[in-house]
N, CA, C, O and the ligand as a Tripos MOL2 file, in Angstrom:
@<TRIPOS>MOLECULE
protein
  257   255    65     0     0
PROTEIN
NO_CHARGES

@<TRIPOS>ATOM
      1 N         -18.8940   73.9010   11.3710 N.3       1 MET1
      2 CA        -19.7630   74.1840   12.5390 C.3       1 MET1
      3 C         -19.6390   73.0040   13.5470 C.2       1 MET1
      4 O         -19.4780   71.8380   13.1890 O.2       1 MET1
      5 N         -19.7280   73.4110   14.8290 N.am      2 ALA2
      6 CA        -19.7020   72.4230   15.9250 C.3       2 ALA2
      7 C         -20.9050   71.4680   15.7840 C.2       2 ALA2
      8 O         -21.9980   71.8970   15.4140 O.2       2 ALA2
      9 N         -20.6990   70.1840   16.0790 N.am      3 LEU3
     10 CA        -21.7310   69.2340   15.9150 C.3       3 LEU3
     11 C         -21.9260   68.5290   17.2730 C.2       3 LEU3
     12 O         -20.9390   68.0570   17.8370 O.2       3 LEU3
     13 N         -23.1430   68.4350   17.8220 N.am      4 PRO4
     14 CA        -23.3260   67.7410   19.0750 C.3       4 PRO4
     15 C         -22.9790   66.3160   19.0080 C.2       4 PRO4
     16 O         -23.3540   65.6340   18.0550 O.2       4 PRO4
     17 N         -22.2460   65.8070   20.0170 N.am      5 LYS5
     18 CA        -21.7700   64.3880   20.0180 C.3       5 LYS5
     19 C         -22.9580   63.4430   20.2650 C.2       5 LYS5
     20 O         -23.1110   62.4120   19.6100 O.2       5 LYS5
     21 N         -23.7660   63.8320   21.2120 N.am      6 ARG6
     22 CA        -24.9360   62.9760   21.5940 C.3       6 ARG6
     23 C         -26.1740   63.7960   21.5040 C.2       6 ARG6
     24 O         -26.1760   64.9990   21.7630 O.2       6 ARG6
     25 N         -27.2550   63.1120   21.1230 N.am      7 ARG7
     26 CA        -28.5500   63.8390   21.1670 C.3       7 ARG7
     27 C         -29.0300   63.9400   22.5720 C.2       7 ARG7
     28 O         -28.7380   63.0680   23.3920 O.2       7 ARG7
     29 N         -29.7730   64.9960   22.8840 N.am      8 HIS8
     30 CA        -30.4030   65.1290   24.2270 C.3       8 HIS8
     31 C         -31.5420   64.2010   24.3280 C.2       8 HIS8
     32 O         -32.3090   64.0440   23.3770 O.2       8 HIS8
     33 N         -31.6850   63.5550   25.4950 N.am      9 SER9
     34 CA        -32.7860   62.5970   25.7160 C.3       9 SER9
     35 C         -34.1180   63.2770   25.7640 C.2       9 SER9
     36 O         -34.1860   64.4940   25.9340 O.2       9 SER9
     37 N         -35.1720   62.5320   25.6210 N.am     10 LYS10
     38 CA        -36.5360   63.0990   25.6890 C.3      10 LYS10
     39 C         -36.7660   63.6580   27.0900 C.2      10 LYS10
     40 O         -37.4770   64.6530   27.2270 O.2      10 LYS10
     41 N         -36.1920   63.0560   28.1420 N.am     11 THR11
     42 CA        -36.3840   63.5180   29.5050 C.3      11 THR11
     43 C         -35.7400   64.8760   29.6510 C.2      11 THR11
     44 O         -36.3130   65.7820   30.2560 O.2      11 THR11
     45 N         -34.5430   65.0210   29.0950 N.am     12 ARG12
     46 CA        -33.8390   66.3120   29.1800 C.3      12 ARG12
     47 C         -34.6040   67.4330   28.4580 C.2      12 ARG12
     48 O         -34.6690   68.5770   28.9080 O.2      12 ARG12
     49 N         -35.1700   67.0450   27.3330 N.am     13 GLN13
     50 CA        -36.0030   67.9690   26.5350 C.3      13 GLN13
     51 C         -37.2410   68.3660   27.3360 C.2      13 GLN13
     52 O         -37.6070   69.5410   27.3480 O.2      13 GLN13
     53 N         -37.8990   67.4050   28.0090 N.am     14 ALA14
     54 CA        -39.0750   67.6740   28.7540 C.3      14 ALA14
     55 C         -38.7490   68.5400   29.9310 C.2      14 ALA14
     56 O         -39.5290   69.4340   30.2600 O.2      14 ALA14
     57 N         -37.6000   68.3140   30.6010 N.am     15 LYS15
     58 CA        -37.1890   69.1060   31.7660 C.3      15 LYS15
     59 C         -36.9970   70.5650   31.3410 C.2      15 LYS15
     60 O         -37.3870   71.4910   32.0520 O.2      15 LYS15
     61 N         -36.3880   70.7470   30.1680 N.am     16 ARG16
     62 CA        -36.1910   72.1240   29.7400 C.3      16 ARG16
     63 C         -37.5190   72.8220   29.4450 C.2      16 ARG16
     64 O         -37.6560   74.0310   29.6300 O.2      16 ARG16
     65 N         -38.5030   72.0270   28.9750 N.am     17 ARG17
     66 CA        -39.7680   72.6190   28.6010 C.3      17 ARG17
     67 C         -40.7300   72.7730   29.7360 C.2      17 ARG17
     68 O         -41.8510   73.2400   29.5320 O.2      17 ARG17
     69 N         -40.3240   72.3870   30.9570 N.am     18 THR18
     70 CA        -41.2110   72.6640   32.1140 C.3      18 THR18
     71 C         -41.4300   74.1270   32.3390 C.2      18 THR18
     72 O         -42.4190   74.5120   32.9630 O.2      18 THR18
     73 N         -40.5080   74.9870   31.8340 N.am     19 HIS19
     74 CA        -40.6630   76.4160   31.9620 C.3      19 HIS19
     75 C         -41.4680   77.0090   30.8010 C.2      19 HIS19
     76 O         -41.7720   78.2010   30.8010 O.2      19 HIS19
     77 N         -41.8130   76.1760   29.8140 N.am     20 TRP20
     78 CA        -42.5410   76.6580   28.6510 C.3      20 TRP20
     79 C         -44.0270   76.4710   28.8700 C.2      20 TRP20
     80 O         -44.5800   75.4030   28.6070 O.2      20 TRP20
     81 N         -44.6610   77.5140   29.3510 N.am     21 LYS21
     82 CA        -46.1150   77.4080   29.6470 C.3      21 LYS21
     83 C         -46.8330   78.6860   29.3060 C.2      21 LYS21
     84 O         -46.2430   79.7620   29.2110 O.2      21 LYS21
     85 N         -48.1340   78.5310   29.1250 N.am     22 LEU22
     86 CA        -49.0420   79.6720   28.7960 C.3      22 LEU22
     87 C         -49.4320   80.2910   30.1290 C.2      22 LEU22
     88 O         -49.5170   79.6230   31.1580 O.2      22 LEU22
     89 N         -49.6650   81.5880   30.0650 N.am     23 SER23
     90 CA        -50.1830   82.2850   31.2880 C.3      23 SER23
     91 C         -51.5730   82.8260   30.9430 C.2      23 SER23
     92 O         -51.8420   83.2640   29.8240 O.2      23 SER23
     93 N         -52.4060   82.7780   31.9170 N.am     24 VAL24
     94 CA        -53.8020   83.2700   31.7980 C.3      24 VAL24
     95 C         -53.7580   84.8110   31.7850 C.2      24 VAL24
     96 O         -53.1910   85.3910   32.7110 O.2      24 VAL24
     97 N         -54.3100   85.4770   30.8140 N.am     25 PRO25
     98 CA        -54.3200   86.9520   30.7610 C.3      25 PRO25
     99 C         -55.1560   87.5410   31.9090 C.2      25 PRO25
    100 O         -56.1860   86.9740   32.2750 O.2      25 PRO25
    101 N         -54.7220   88.6630   32.4690 N.am     26 THR26
    102 CA        -55.4740   89.3200   33.5610 C.3      26 THR26
    103 C         -56.7250   89.9650   32.9760 C.2      26 THR26
    104 O         -56.6510   90.7190   32.0060 O.2      26 THR26
    105 N         -57.8570   89.6650   33.5680 N.am     27 VAL27
    106 CA        -59.1240   90.2520   33.0660 C.3      27 VAL27
    107 C         -59.7590   90.9530   34.2680 C.2      27 VAL27
    108 O         -59.8100   90.4080   35.3700 O.2      27 VAL27
    109 N         -60.2480   92.1950   34.0250 N.am     28 VAL28
    110 CA        -60.9380   92.9610   35.0620 C.3      28 VAL28
    111 C         -62.3220   93.2010   34.6240 C.2      28 VAL28
    112 O         -62.6420   93.0950   33.4400 O.2      28 VAL28
    113 N         -63.1820   93.5360   35.5900 N.am     29 ASP29
    114 CA        -64.5860   93.8290   35.3540 C.3      29 ASP29
    115 C         -64.7110   95.2940   34.8880 C.2      29 ASP29
    116 O         -64.1150   96.1830   35.4960 O.2      29 ASP29
    117 N         -65.4630   95.5410   33.8420 N.am     30 CYS30
    118 CA        -65.7790   96.9370   33.4460 C.3      30 CYS30
    119 C         -66.6300   97.5490   34.4980 C.2      30 CYS30
    120 O         -67.6450   96.9630   34.8730 O.2      30 CYS30
    121 N         -66.2520   98.7730   35.0280 N.am     31 PRO31
    122 CA        -67.0640   99.3690   36.0770 C.3      31 PRO31
    123 C         -68.4360   99.8300   35.6310 C.2      31 PRO31
    124 O         -69.3180  100.0460   36.4620 O.2      31 PRO31
    125 N         -68.6360   99.9900   34.2760 N.am     32 ARG32
    126 CA        -69.9160  100.4660   33.7630 C.3      32 ARG32
    127 C         -70.8430   99.3700   33.3880 C.2      32 ARG32
    128 O         -72.0170   99.4070   33.7550 O.2      32 ARG32
    129 N         -70.3400   98.3340   32.6290 N.am     33 CYS33
    130 CA        -71.2820   97.2960   32.1900 C.3      33 CYS33
    131 C         -70.8770   95.9300   32.7360 C.2      33 CYS33
    132 O         -71.5290   94.9300   32.4340 O.2      33 CYS33
    133 N         -69.8390   95.8730   33.5140 N.am     34 HIS34
    134 CA        -69.3910   94.6560   34.1780 C.3      34 HIS34
    135 C         -69.0570   93.5330   33.2080 C.2      34 HIS34
    136 O         -69.1340   92.3600   33.5720 O.2      34 HIS34
    137 N         -68.6930   93.8690   32.0030 N.am     35 ALA35
    138 CA        -68.2190   92.8760   31.0970 C.3      35 ALA35
    139 C         -66.6870   92.6740   31.3310 C.2      35 ALA35
    140 O         -65.9930   93.6090   31.7310 O.2      35 ALA35
    141 N         -66.1920   91.4780   31.0830 N.am     36 PRO36
    142 CA        -64.7070   91.3370   31.2290 C.3      36 PRO36
    143 C         -63.9360   92.1070   30.2070 C.2      36 PRO36
    144 O         -64.2510   92.0690   29.0170 O.2      36 PRO36
    145 N         -62.9230   92.8090   30.6590 N.am     37 ARG37
    146 CA        -62.0800   93.5660   29.7590 C.3      37 ARG37
    147 C         -60.6260   93.5070   30.2400 C.2      37 ARG37
    148 O         -60.3840   93.1730   31.4000 O.2      37 ARG37
    149 N         -59.6810   93.8160   29.4010 N.am     38 LEU38
    150 CA        -58.2960   93.8530   29.7790 C.3      38 LEU38
    151 C         -58.0010   95.1150   30.5110 C.2      38 LEU38
    152 O         -58.5520   96.1570   30.1550 O.2      38 LEU38
    153 N         -57.1250   95.0870   31.5620 N.am     39 PRO39
    154 CA        -56.8060   96.3360   32.2280 C.3      39 PRO39
    155 C         -56.1080   97.3700   31.2920 C.2      39 PRO39
    156 O         -55.3460   97.0000   30.3980 O.2      39 PRO39
    157 N         -56.3840   98.6210   31.5220 N.am     40 HIS40
    158 CA        -55.8390   99.7380   30.7330 C.3      40 HIS40
    159 C         -56.2720   99.6580   29.2480 C.2      40 HIS40
    160 O         -55.5820  100.1460   28.3530 O.2      40 HIS40
    161 N         -57.4320   99.0290   29.0300 N.am     41 HIS41
    162 CA        -57.9490   98.9440   27.6530 C.3      41 HIS41
    163 C         -59.3750   99.4700   27.6230 C.2      41 HIS41
    164 O         -60.0820   99.4160   28.6290 O.2      41 HIS41
    165 N         -59.8020   99.9830   26.4570 N.am     42 VAL42
    166 CA        -61.1780  100.4420   26.2800 C.3      42 VAL42
    167 C         -62.0760   99.1980   26.3700 C.2      42 VAL42
    168 O         -61.7210   98.1450   25.8400 O.2      42 VAL42
    169 N         -63.2160   99.3090   27.0250 N.am     43 CYS43
    170 CA        -64.1070   98.2250   27.1460 C.3      43 CYS43
    171 C         -64.7020   97.8700   25.8020 C.2      43 CYS43
    172 O         -65.3120   98.7420   25.1830 O.2      43 CYS43
    173 N         -64.5690   96.6450   25.3030 N.am     44 PRO44
    174 CA        -65.1120   96.2930   24.0070 C.3      44 PRO44
    175 C         -66.5980   96.1280   23.9760 C.2      44 PRO44
    176 O         -67.1900   95.9850   22.9070 O.2      44 PRO44
    177 N         -67.2140   96.1440   25.1390 N.am     45 SER45
    178 CA        -68.6730   95.9710   25.2180 C.3      45 SER45
    179 C         -69.4090   97.3110   25.1930 C.2      45 SER45
    180 O         -70.3850   97.4550   24.4580 O.2      45 SER45
    181 N         -68.9610   98.2930   25.9800 N.am     46 CYS46
    182 CA        -69.6340   99.5940   26.0460 C.3      46 CYS46
    183 C         -68.8180  100.7620   25.3970 C.2      46 CYS46
    184 O         -69.3460  101.8470   25.1540 O.2      46 CYS46
    185 N         -67.5280  100.4930   25.1320 N.am     47 GLY47
    186 CA        -66.7140  101.5300   24.5240 C.3      47 GLY47
    187 C         -66.2870  102.6580   25.4490 C.2      47 GLY47
    188 O         -65.8740  103.7250   24.9940 O.2      47 GLY47
    189 N         -66.3890  102.4150   26.7530 N.am     48 PHE48
    190 CA        -65.9900  103.4290   27.7200 C.3      48 PHE48
    191 C         -64.5850  103.1750   28.2530 C.2      48 PHE48
    192 O         -64.1180  102.0460   28.4040 O.2      48 PHE48
    193 N         -63.9450  104.3130   28.5270 N.am     49 TYR49
    194 CA        -62.6600  104.2550   29.2560 C.3      49 TYR49
    195 C         -62.5450  105.4490   30.1730 C.2      49 TYR49
    196 O         -62.7220  106.5910   29.7470 O.2      49 TYR49
    197 N         -62.2600  105.1950   31.3910 N.am     50 ASN50
    198 CA        -62.1140  106.2620   32.4160 C.3      50 ASN50
    199 C         -63.3770  107.0610   32.5480 C.2      50 ASN50
    200 O         -63.2990  108.2750   32.7390 O.2      50 ASN50
    201 N         -64.6030  106.4210   32.4530 N.am     51 GLY51
    202 CA        -65.8850  107.0740   32.6290 C.3      51 GLY51
    203 C         -66.2450  107.9410   31.4130 C.2      51 GLY51
    204 O         -67.0640  108.8520   31.5370 O.2      51 GLY51
    205 N         -65.6690  107.6840   30.2780 N.am     52 ARG52
    206 CA        -65.8790  108.5830   29.1110 C.3      52 ARG52
    207 C         -66.0250  107.6860   27.8800 C.2      52 ARG52
    208 O         -65.2940  106.7100   27.7120 O.2      52 ARG52
    209 N         -67.0070  108.0520   27.0070 N.am     53 LEU53
    210 CA        -67.1540  107.2680   25.7710 C.3      53 LEU53
    211 C         -66.0600  107.5560   24.7640 C.2      53 LEU53
    212 O         -65.9830  108.6840   24.2780 O.2      53 LEU53
    213 N         -65.2570  106.6520   24.4440 N.am     54 VAL54
    214 CA        -64.1090  106.9340   23.5670 C.3      54 VAL54
    215 C         -64.2770  106.1000   22.2470 C.2      54 VAL54
    216 O         -63.5840  106.3330   21.2560 O.2      54 VAL54
    217 N         -65.1970  105.1530   22.2840 N.am     55 LEU55
    218 CA        -65.2700  104.2700   21.0970 C.3      55 LEU55
    219 C         -66.7700  103.9170   20.8910 C.2      55 LEU55
    220 O         -67.4400  103.4190   21.7960 O.2      55 LEU55
    221 N         -67.2590  104.1960   19.6670 N.am     56 GLU56
    222 CA        -68.6510  103.8000   19.3730 C.3      56 GLU56
    223 C         -68.7260  102.3330   19.0920 C.2      56 GLU56
    224 O         -68.0250  101.8070   18.2280 O.2      56 GLU56
    225 N         -69.6130  101.6560   19.8560 N.am     57 VAL57
    226 CA        -69.7920  100.1910   19.6830 C.3      57 VAL57
    227 C         -71.0800   99.9720   18.9080 C.2      57 VAL57
    228 O         -72.1030  100.5770   19.2280 O.2      57 VAL57
    229 N         -71.0450   99.1320   17.9120 N.am     58 LYS58
    230 CA        -72.2080   98.8140   17.1000 C.3      58 LYS58
    231 C         -73.3050   98.2070   17.9670 C.2      58 LYS58
    232 O         -73.0350   97.4980   18.9360 O.2      58 LYS58
    233 N         -74.5630   98.5050   17.5910 N.am     59 GLU59
    234 CA        -75.7270   98.1100   18.4420 C.3      59 GLU59
    235 C         -75.7850   96.6270   18.6790 C.2      59 GLU59
    236 O         -76.0680   96.1800   19.7900 O.2      59 GLU59
    237 N         -75.5100   95.8360   17.6130 N.am     60 LYS60
    238 CA        -75.6510   94.3780   17.7700 C.3      60 LYS60
    239 C         -74.5810   93.8000   18.7310 C.2      60 LYS60
    240 O         -74.7500   92.7140   19.2860 O.2      60 LYS60
    241 N         -73.4910   94.5490   18.9060 N.am     61 GLU61
    242 CA        -72.4040   94.0650   19.7640 C.3      61 GLU61
    243 C         -72.6090   94.5390   21.2380 C.2      61 GLU61
    244 O         -72.0070   94.0230   22.1790 O.2      61 GLU61
    245 N         -73.5100   95.5660   21.3680 N.am     62 LYS62
    246 CA        -73.7560   96.1800   22.6810 C.3      62 LYS62
    247 C         -74.5270   95.2100   23.5910 C.2      62 LYS62
    248 O         -75.4940   94.5760   23.1710 O.2      62 LYS62
    249 N         -74.0910   95.1190   24.7900 N.am     63 LYS63
    250 CA        -74.7300   94.2020   25.7730 C.3      63 LYS63
    251 C         -75.1470   95.0100   26.9930 C.2      63 LYS63
    252 O         -74.3810   95.1210   27.9500 O.2      63 LYS63
    253 N         -76.3370   95.5690   26.9760 N.am     64 GLU64
    254 CA        -76.7690   96.3260   28.1990 C.3      64 GLU64
    255 C         -78.2750   96.1490   28.3940 C.2      64 GLU64
    256 O         -78.8420   96.6890   29.3440 O.2      64 GLU64
    257 ZN        -68.0590   98.2560   29.5760 Zn       65 ZN65
@<TRIPOS>BOND
     1     1     2 1
     2     2     3 1
     3     3     4 2
     4     3     5 am
     5     5     6 1
     6     6     7 1
     7     7     8 2
     8     7     9 am
     9     9    10 1
    10    10    11 1
    11    11    12 2
    12    11    13 am
    13    13    14 1
    14    14    15 1
    15    15    16 2
    16    15    17 am
    17    17    18 1
    18    18    19 1
    19    19    20 2
    20    19    21 am
    21    21    22 1
    22    22    23 1
    23    23    24 2
    24    23    25 am
    25    25    26 1
    26    26    27 1
    27    27    28 2
    28    27    29 am
    29    29    30 1
    30    30    31 1
    31    31    32 2
    32    31    33 am
    33    33    34 1
    34    34    35 1
    35    35    36 2
    36    35    37 am
    37    37    38 1
    38    38    39 1
    39    39    40 2
    40    39    41 am
    41    41    42 1
    42    42    43 1
    43    43    44 2
    44    43    45 am
    45    45    46 1
    46    46    47 1
    47    47    48 2
    48    47    49 am
    49    49    50 1
    50    50    51 1
    51    51    52 2
    52    51    53 am
    53    53    54 1
    54    54    55 1
    55    55    56 2
    56    55    57 am
    57    57    58 1
    58    58    59 1
    59    59    60 2
    60    59    61 am
    61    61    62 1
    62    62    63 1
    63    63    64 2
    64    63    65 am
    65    65    66 1
    66    66    67 1
    67    67    68 2
    68    67    69 am
    69    69    70 1
    70    70    71 1
    71    71    72 2
    72    71    73 am
    73    73    74 1
    74    74    75 1
    75    75    76 2
    76    75    77 am
    77    77    78 1
    78    78    79 1
    79    79    80 2
    80    79    81 am
    81    81    82 1
    82    82    83 1
    83    83    84 2
    84    83    85 am
    85    85    86 1
    86    86    87 1
    87    87    88 2
    88    87    89 am
    89    89    90 1
    90    90    91 1
    91    91    92 2
    92    91    93 am
    93    93    94 1
    94    94    95 1
    95    95    96 2
    96    95    97 am
    97    97    98 1
    98    98    99 1
    99    99   100 2
   100    99   101 am
   101   101   102 1
   102   102   103 1
   103   103   104 2
   104   103   105 am
   105   105   106 1
   106   106   107 1
   107   107   108 2
   108   107   109 am
   109   109   110 1
   110   110   111 1
   111   111   112 2
   112   111   113 am
   113   113   114 1
   114   114   115 1
   115   115   116 2
   116   115   117 am
   117   117   118 1
   118   118   119 1
   119   119   120 2
   120   119   121 am
   121   121   122 1
   122   122   123 1
   123   123   124 2
   124   123   125 am
   125   125   126 1
   126   126   127 1
   127   127   128 2
   128   127   129 am
   129   129   130 1
   130   130   131 1
   131   131   132 2
   132   131   133 am
   133   133   134 1
   134   134   135 1
   135   135   136 2
   136   135   137 am
   137   137   138 1
   138   138   139 1
   139   139   140 2
   140   139   141 am
   141   141   142 1
   142   142   143 1
   143   143   144 2
   144   143   145 am
   145   145   146 1
   146   146   147 1
   147   147   148 2
   148   147   149 am
   149   149   150 1
   150   150   151 1
   151   151   152 2
   152   151   153 am
   153   153   154 1
   154   154   155 1
   155   155   156 2
   156   155   157 am
   157   157   158 1
   158   158   159 1
   159   159   160 2
   160   159   161 am
   161   161   162 1
   162   162   163 1
   163   163   164 2
   164   163   165 am
   165   165   166 1
   166   166   167 1
   167   167   168 2
   168   167   169 am
   169   169   170 1
   170   170   171 1
   171   171   172 2
   172   171   173 am
   173   173   174 1
   174   174   175 1
   175   175   176 2
   176   175   177 am
   177   177   178 1
   178   178   179 1
   179   179   180 2
   180   179   181 am
   181   181   182 1
   182   182   183 1
   183   183   184 2
   184   183   185 am
   185   185   186 1
   186   186   187 1
   187   187   188 2
   188   187   189 am
   189   189   190 1
   190   190   191 1
   191   191   192 2
   192   191   193 am
   193   193   194 1
   194   194   195 1
   195   195   196 2
   196   195   197 am
   197   197   198 1
   198   198   199 1
   199   199   200 2
   200   199   201 am
   201   201   202 1
   202   202   203 1
   203   203   204 2
   204   203   205 am
   205   205   206 1
   206   206   207 1
   207   207   208 2
   208   207   209 am
   209   209   210 1
   210   210   211 1
   211   211   212 2
   212   211   213 am
   213   213   214 1
   214   214   215 1
   215   215   216 2
   216   215   217 am
   217   217   218 1
   218   218   219 1
   219   219   220 2
   220   219   221 am
   221   221   222 1
   222   222   223 1
   223   223   224 2
   224   223   225 am
   225   225   226 1
   226   226   227 1
   227   227   228 2
   228   227   229 am
   229   229   230 1
   230   230   231 1
   231   231   232 2
   232   231   233 am
   233   233   234 1
   234   234   235 1
   235   235   236 2
   236   235   237 am
   237   237   238 1
   238   238   239 1
   239   239   240 2
   240   239   241 am
   241   241   242 1
   242   242   243 1
   243   243   244 2
   244   243   245 am
   245   245   246 1
   246   246   247 1
   247   247   248 2
   248   247   249 am
   249   249   250 1
   250   250   251 1
   251   251   252 2
   252   251   253 am
   253   253   254 1
   254   254   255 1
   255   255   256 2
@<TRIPOS>SUBSTRUCTURE
     1 MET1         2 RESIDUE 1 A MET
     2 ALA2         6 RESIDUE 1 A ALA
     3 LEU3        10 RESIDUE 1 A LEU
     4 PRO4        14 RESIDUE 1 A PRO
     5 LYS5        18 RESIDUE 1 A LYS
     6 ARG6        22 RESIDUE 1 A ARG
     7 ARG7        26 RESIDUE 1 A ARG
     8 HIS8        30 RESIDUE 1 A HIS
     9 SER9        34 RESIDUE 1 A SER
    10 LYS10       38 RESIDUE 1 A LYS
    11 THR11       42 RESIDUE 1 A THR
    12 ARG12       46 RESIDUE 1 A ARG
    13 GLN13       50 RESIDUE 1 A GLN
    14 ALA14       54 RESIDUE 1 A ALA
    15 LYS15       58 RESIDUE 1 A LYS
    16 ARG16       62 RESIDUE 1 A ARG
    17 ARG17       66 RESIDUE 1 A ARG
    18 THR18       70 RESIDUE 1 A THR
    19 HIS19       74 RESIDUE 1 A HIS
    20 TRP20       78 RESIDUE 1 A TRP
    21 LYS21       82 RESIDUE 1 A LYS
    22 LEU22       86 RESIDUE 1 A LEU
    23 SER23       90 RESIDUE 1 A SER
    24 VAL24       94 RESIDUE 1 A VAL
    25 PRO25       98 RESIDUE 1 A PRO
    26 THR26      102 RESIDUE 1 A THR
    27 VAL27      106 RESIDUE 1 A VAL
    28 VAL28      110 RESIDUE 1 A VAL
    29 ASP29      114 RESIDUE 1 A ASP
    30 CYS30      118 RESIDUE 1 A CYS
    31 PRO31      122 RESIDUE 1 A PRO
    32 ARG32      126 RESIDUE 1 A ARG
    33 CYS33      130 RESIDUE 1 A CYS
    34 HIS34      134 RESIDUE 1 A HIS
    35 ALA35      138 RESIDUE 1 A ALA
    36 PRO36      142 RESIDUE 1 A PRO
    37 ARG37      146 RESIDUE 1 A ARG
    38 LEU38      150 RESIDUE 1 A LEU
    39 PRO39      154 RESIDUE 1 A PRO
    40 HIS40      158 RESIDUE 1 A HIS
    41 HIS41      162 RESIDUE 1 A HIS
    42 VAL42      166 RESIDUE 1 A VAL
    43 CYS43      170 RESIDUE 1 A CYS
    44 PRO44      174 RESIDUE 1 A PRO
    45 SER45      178 RESIDUE 1 A SER
    46 CYS46      182 RESIDUE 1 A CYS
    47 GLY47      186 RESIDUE 1 A GLY
    48 PHE48      190 RESIDUE 1 A PHE
    49 TYR49      194 RESIDUE 1 A TYR
    50 ASN50      198 RESIDUE 1 A ASN
    51 GLY51      202 RESIDUE 1 A GLY
    52 ARG52      206 RESIDUE 1 A ARG
    53 LEU53      210 RESIDUE 1 A LEU
    54 VAL54      214 RESIDUE 1 A VAL
    55 LEU55      218 RESIDUE 1 A LEU
    56 GLU56      222 RESIDUE 1 A GLU
    57 VAL57      226 RESIDUE 1 A VAL
    58 LYS58      230 RESIDUE 1 A LYS
    59 GLU59      234 RESIDUE 1 A GLU
    60 LYS60      238 RESIDUE 1 A LYS
    61 GLU61      242 RESIDUE 1 A GLU
    62 LYS62      246 RESIDUE 1 A LYS
    63 LYS63      250 RESIDUE 1 A LYS
    64 GLU64      254 RESIDUE 1 A GLU
    65 ZN65       257 GROUP 0 **** ****
């Protein structure tokens, strides 16, 4: 197998990793209960999607 002749410096490694970053996920407001939810996802707070109940949420988790 090929073997690198010289090790890459810490600076070179850091430069490469400037593109290595986390992105903040997009969060939208639920139109029914205004809790933050992910777009195109059922609201985890009220269980509604597209104005329709699609998921029963337990009482203790409900925030209304
Ligand atoms: Zn909701």
